Each structure stands twice: as C-alpha cells, then as structure tokens.
N, C-alpha and C positions, 0 to 999 in steps of 0.2 A: 275496462278495469285496469287499474294501475297498481303496481307494487313498488313501494319506495324503500330504498336502503341506502344509508349513508349519504343522503342528499341527492342520490341519483334516481332516475325513473326508468323502468323497463316496461314498455307498453305491450300487453298481451294481445291487443286487437279484439276483433269480434269474429266469432265463428258463425257463418251463415249457412244453414242446412236447407237444401231444397228437396232432396230425396233421401229419406232415412236409411234405406238399405245401402245405397251407394255411399252415403256418408260414413256409415260404420266401417265399410271396407277401406275407404280412403283414410279414415281416422286411424285405423289399425296400421296402415302403411306409414302414415306420418309418425306414429309412435315408434314404429320399428326403425325408421330413419333417425329419429331423435336418439334412440338407444344406441344405435350404431355409432352415432357421432359422439354421444356423451361418455360411454364407458371407456373407450380408448383414451379419451382425454383424462379421465380420472386416473387410469393406470399409469399414464406416462408423465404425470405432473407432480410426482412426489418430490422431485428435485426442482420444482419450478421456483421462480424467483419470488413468487408471492404477489405479483402484480395482477390485478383483476383482469379477467378476460373480457373482451368486448362481446356482449350478447350477440349470438349468431341467429339470424332468422332464416328458416327454411319454409318456403310457402308452396302449397300444393294448389295450383290453379285448375279450375274445371267447373263442373256443374254445381259443386257445393260452395263455390266462392273461394275464399282464401283462408288457409289455416296456418297461422304463424307458430313456429316452434322455437322456444328460447333455450339455448344451451346454458346450463347453470354456470355460475362463476366459480372457478376452481382456484383455491388458494390453500397452501399448506397441505395439498392432497385431499381436501374436503370440498364438497359442494356447499359453500358457505351460505348460499341463498336459503338453505334449509335450517339455518340456525339464527338465533338472535346473536348479535355481535356487540361486545363491549371492548373498547380499546383504551389504553391509558399508558402512563409512564410510572416506573418504579419510583417511589418517593424516598427522600432522604431518611435513612435509618429504618426503612421498611424491610421486613424479612419476608421470605417466601411463605413461612408459616402464617404471618399476619395477613398476607394477601389471600391465601387460601381460606383462612378462617373467616375473613370478610365475605367470602363467597358462600359461607354456610357449611364448609366442610368440618367434620368432627376431628378431634385431636388424633385419634387412632389412625384415621385415613391419611392425615397429614404426615404422621410419623412414617407410615408405610411408604407413601409417595417419596418422601425425602430419602428413605433408605434405598428405594429402588432406583433413585437417580444417582447414587454414589459413583457408579462406574460409567455414567453417561454425561453428567453435567456437574461441574464443580460449582456448587451453590455459593460457597464463601468467596470465590474469586470472580464469578461471572454474573451473580445476581446483584447488579449495581444500580444506584440511583440514576435516573435519567434514561434508562433503557426502556424501549417500548415493549408492551405485552398485548396480546389479544386473547380474549375469552370467547369461546363458542358455547352458547347456552341452548338447551333444548327449547324449541319454539313453543311447545305446549306447556311444559312444566316450569320453565324458567330456570331449571337447575343447570349449573355449569357442567359441561361434558369434557371440554379440552381447554388447556392453557398453553399458549404458544409464546415462547421467548426466542429472540434472535440475537445471540451473542455476537454474530458477525454476519456480513453479507453472504458468506460462503455456506452457512448452515442455519438451521433452526431446530428448536427443541420442542417436542410435543409431550405435554404432561396429560395423560389420560386420567380424568378425574373420577371415573366410574369403573365399575367391574374390577379389572385386574390392577388398576392403579399403577400402570407401567409408564416408563419414560423412554422416548425414542429420539435419537438424533438423526436428522436427515441432512445429508450433505448435498448441496446443489451441484448440478452438472456445470462444470466450467469449460468453456470453449477457449482454447488458446490459439491465437493467431499471430503471425509475424507482422509487425508494423514498421514502416519506414517513414521518418519525419525529417524535414530540413527546415531551417529557419535562419533569420538574420537579426542581430540585435540592433534595435533602434533606440531603446532607452535603457532597459535593464535585461539581464539574462532571464529572470523570472517572468518578465512580461513577454519576452519572445517565446519562452517555453509554453506559457499559458495560451498564447495566441495560436499555437500549433497543437493544442490539446495534449501536451506532455505532462503527466501527473508528477507529483513530488517524488514518488518512488523512482521513476525512470530518471528524473533530473538528478537525484542523489547518486544513482549508480553511474551516471555520466561523469559526475565530478569525481567519484571514487576511482573510476577507470583512468582519468587523466590528471589527477591531483598532483602527481609528481612532475608533470610537464607544463600545466597551465595553472596560473594563479587566478582563481575565479573571483578573487576580491578586486581584480583589475580588469574586468570585462569592459569592453567599450563598443561604441557604435561602429557597425561594420563587421564585427566578429560574426562568423557563420558556424553552423553546426549541422551535422547529420547523425541520426540515430537509427539503429536497427535493433528492435527489441520485441519481446513478447507482450502482447496485450491480452489480458484475461477478460472474458465477457460471460455474463449469465443472462440468458434470454435476450441476447443482442445488446445488453447494456454493459458498458465498460465498468469493471470493478477493480481496476488497478493493473500494474505492470509486473511482469515476471523478469526473466533473465535478460540482461542487456548483452547483445552479441557483438556489436560493432559500433564504434563512434568515431567521428571525424570532427575536429575543431580547427577552424581557420582563423589566424590572426596575423595581421601585417604581411599577408602573402605566404605565410608558412602554415603547413598542414601538420596536425598532430593526430595520430591514429592509435586506437587500442582495439584489440580483437580478443574475444573470449575463447579460451581453449580449455577443454576438459576431457581427458581420455581415461579418467578413473584414477589416475596416479598424479599426473601433472595438471594443475588447475590454476587459472588466473588470467589476467589481461596481459597481452603482449603487444609490442609495437610492430611496425611493418617488417622489421628484420628479425623478429622473434625474441626481442629483449624484454624482460619482465617490466611491466609498467610500474611495479613497486620498487622504488628506490629506497635508499637508507632512511630518507626523511621526506615527509610531506611538505608542500610549499607553505601551508598555513594550518594553524590549529583550529580554525573555524571554517564552516561552510557558508558561502554566500554572505560574506561580511566585507567591510571596507577598511582600509588602513586609515586610521584617524591621526596617527602620529608616527613618523618614521624614526629609525635609528639616527641619533644626532648627538655628537659629543658636546655641543654647545646649544642646548635647547633652553628657551625661557620657560620655566616651570609655571603652569597656569594657576597653581594654588600657592606655592611658596613665593612666587613673584621674584625669582632669582634665576640667573643663568647657571644651569648645571647639566651634566651629561645625561642624556636619555639613552641608555644602552640596551634598548629593546625596541620592539615594533608593536604599536597599539592597534588592535582590531576592534572596531566598534560594532556592537550587536546588542539586541534587546536582552534584558535580564532573563536568565534561565536558558539561554542558548547553549547547547552542548559544546564543551571544549574537548578536543581530541589530542591524544598524545601523537606527536609527529613521527615517532619511531618506537620500536620495541625497546624495552629497558626495564629497570628496577626503580621503584620510587625511593628517593633518598630522604625527602622531607615532605611533611604535610603539616603546615603551621600557619600562624597568624602573626603579623607584625604591624605596627602602626602605619608604616608607609606602604607595605606590600599588600596589606589586607590578608585574606585567605589565599594561600598559594600552595602549589605542588611543584616539587623539583624532581626531575628524573635523570638518572645516569643511564646512558645508552651503551657506552663502551668506555675504554680507557681514554678516548679522545674527546667524546662529546657528552654534553649535558644540556638539558632544557628546563626552563622554569615558566610557570603560568600564574600570573598575579591577578588580584582583585576579584577572586571568585565569590559568588553568592553562596555556594555550597559545594561540597565535594561529592563525587559520584560514590555510589554504594561500593564498599569493599576497598576503596583507595586508602591505603595506610602505608607507613614506612615498611619497606621490604616487599611490597606487592609487585609482582611481575606484570607488566602491561604490554599489550600488543600495539602495533602501529594502527592508528585509527580508532583505538579504544577510547570511550568517553571517560575522562578523569575528573571532570567537574563542570560547573555551569557559570556562565558569564554573570558578573555582578559589578558592584562599585565600592567594595570594601577597601579600607585603607585610604590613601590619598588619591582620590579619583573624582573627576568632575562629572562623570556619567558612566553608564554600564559599558565595560569593554574588558578585554584581556590584554595585559602587557606581556608579550611573549619575548623571552630572553634565551639566547643561544650561546653556549660556551664551547670553545675549542681549545683544548690543552689548558684549561683553567682561566682563559681570557674570554670576556664577552665580545662577540663579533656580530656584524650585520649578516644574518643568515641569508638574506636575499642576494648578497654578493659573493657568497661562498660557493666554491666548487665542491659539491657534496659527493659522497660515495655513489658509484655508478651501480646500475642494476645488473643482474645476472642474465646471461643469454640462455635460451632453451637448450636442453641437451641435444647433441648431434643426432641421436637415434630417433628424435621426435620432430626435428625441424622440417623435414619434408612433409609430414602429415600436417603440420601447422601451415606451411605455405599453401597447400591445397585448400585448406579450410579458409585461410585468409583471402585467397583469390575468389572463392565462392561468395564470401561476404562483400568483397569489393564489387563484384559483378552485380550483386543485389542492390548495393548502394547506388550504382549507376542509374537505377530505375527511379531514384529520387522520390520515394514515397508512394510508388504505384503498387507496391507489394501488399497483398492482403488475401493470400490464398492459404486455406487451412490444410493443404495437402503437402506442404514442404516437409521433407524428412532430413534430419541432420545425420550425415555420415562423414565422420572424420576420414580424410583421405579420398573423398569422392572427387570425381572430375567436374569441371565446370558444366559439362553437359548434363550432369545428374541433378542439377538444382531443380527443385520442385517448388512447393509453396506453403506448408504449415509450419508452425513454430517448431524448432528443433527440440 
C-alpha cells in the first residue's frame, strides 16, 4: 500500500501475522512506541522551520515478521499528512478576503478573522503579491481548516478557519552562533565573500565598520579579510547574519581593524587603539561601486566634446543603487538642473559641503532643511542631466571651493573615554585571540563579557 503526497511516496509495507495473540501484544507495543515518538515531535515543533521531516521507520522483528511505523510529517506544528494540502502564491491585487472567499468562507467569518488578526498580522503591509501560502483542508470534507502565511523566514502566521477563527503568530527558534571567516580577493570583493559563504548583511556591516579607512571601490587582487560575526540559523539552516564583532582588512601589507564595543552607553566600532571608526566623512557615497571618472581640472567632456574641469568624482553603479550622505548635516538644496540632473546638496558645518548629482530619485523625506545622519540614504543612482550612464557625481567643498576629497586630510575620529578604554582593550584582545583561530570557531557556548580575561573565552555568540 502506498500513500502519495506532493510527488513523494511513503511505503507502509506489509504486516505479516503468524500468531494472532502475540501479534496484538506486539502491535500494541508498536503503537505505544509510535505515540512516544510522535507526540514529543508535535509539541516541540511549533517553532520548526517548516521543512518536511523524513519519515522514520521503527520495525519490530520477531515471530510476526516486521511492522513498519511511519512518523507523520510535522510542519507548522501540524501533522500535515492528515490534511489535504493546497499551496500557492498571492496574486497581484488579490486581497485576503478574496482568497478566503475563494475557499468558500462566508463574509461574516472573513470579517471576524480579519478583525482577530488586527493585533497579530498587518494585512495591509504584509499580505503582498508573490508571497507563498499553504492551506490545510479536512481530508474527509475538503473544507479549509487552516491558512498559513510566512511573512519572513523567522515567523509564520496561522489563520484558524473554523471554530474560534483566531490568528496566531509563531516565531521560529533562532540559534545564534559565532562564525569566523577569512578570504582573499582574486577578482572582486563580492566574489571572495560569496566563495566564503558571507551573506550581504555581513558584507555590508564589514564595509560600514571600515568605510572611513578603506575605499571599497578600489579593492584589488591580493587584499585579504577576516570577519568575526553572528550567524543565525533555524533548524541548522543559515538565515542571515547578526552583529559583526571584529573585522580585519589587509591591503598592501597594512592592516585595518575594527572592533564592536557596546556597554549600554558607548556603542560603535573602534580601531586597535580605541579610536572611533566613524570619522567626519565616509570615503565614498556608494557601497561596492567603482570610480569611473576622477577629479580632473582639464577633463574632456564625453557629451559636450570639449575640455572643461570635472570638479567631482564619478562613481558608476546600477540605476537605483542607494546614495549615502558621507557625513551628518543639513540639506541645503534638492533640485534639478539641465547639467546636474536631480541632485542633493548638504552642508555639514561651516567648512564643508557635499553634493550628489544625476539621481534617478530622492529618498523619502529628503527636502530642504532636513537633518541627515552619516550613512543615511538620501537618493538613488540615475543618469539624469548630462550623463552617459548611471552614476553619481560626488562633489566636495571646503571653505566654498571644490576640492578632491580623496586627497584631503579630513577631520579625525574621537578616541574612547579614558574610563572605558581598559574594558575595550580586554574585549579587543579576546576578539584578536578568536581571530587567530582563522575560522575554526563555531561553538554556541561563547559568552560575551566586557572586561573578561583572555582565559574566559568560550564559544556562543555574544
């Protein structure tokens, strides 16, 4: 006998009975074993990732032959083998009401369910086209009993479509581990990171930590990096990275370090000596871009076909790439001109101003008088105005004169307060000791204690 579900087959096998009395006893034993295995599984998998469990066979060998026991597949906290299953994607302009109505639910029940979801699931924001859904239907009547939505990998929502018509949010258990990675650039930084299974979150945090020291638009073959960061897993599967704790980047024989420090009051990345990694200005207004045209007082203009000053630095990137303010300040202009296209100009203090040209659009909330933070998105790469392709022309003023920011000696960072520096040194030394292991750390028992000695290093994410 075979039972088919979703293209898979689970063989129940054949029960051969030779002695009826002994068979009943052993059958009862088998059922008891199945129950003992099954019920703990149900109770402990409300936070499961939803991946189908592999059917587990328990066989009793003896006079009666073999008796296979199949452990049901547990998903979303249900033994889904006992349901009919329908899966699909939310269609464009489809509403939750339309989906439920298509299942045969009446209007009053739909209204009640929507009302009960108010404090659990934001329907207007999270019920979006392209998202997957699963419907569990009664195997006998065909009536829908549960609708499951997954707004993110970290949680799922269960709409109970009968009886109480309630809605439940189940947060999956996340295991956080410390991960150490090292790599060397052979072609591009992204390629090197991908080869070492470093996701985009950890990569972005690495750049944030070192953006005032390393111009990542100029990475080159032979550059090396080491990262120490949290890796988040659900049921053994990586679902992204958390806090970055330490990073080392080597270029031309020089080492750049950044260490995360947070004692509840002071928070941020600091270098080996305890100096803040945040300087007055970032090296670049884009992440992972390349310089397509440098500051040049006598550049041949590719469109106007004349020699004229290019008093900025062009960073090429795809249309829509976020543009970041290189420092905190106040927006002076948000405008459009024939040559500059859409641009934003920011005053940082009495001495410095910056300008960002050829945007495709402005970021939400960016207008004249808006206060912006260092690293805040102010717009998106485009090719408006006189531009041969998508890029941002970045211009930097010092005392009212445009200068080449790559050659300027910009304001220095602040050093950590004296009453905290010893705590930082101890934490820094712990991170350095862990980085010495070069990627061999993956122990979930590490505890983060600011001020702990080197001997107190354990192994789970801080």
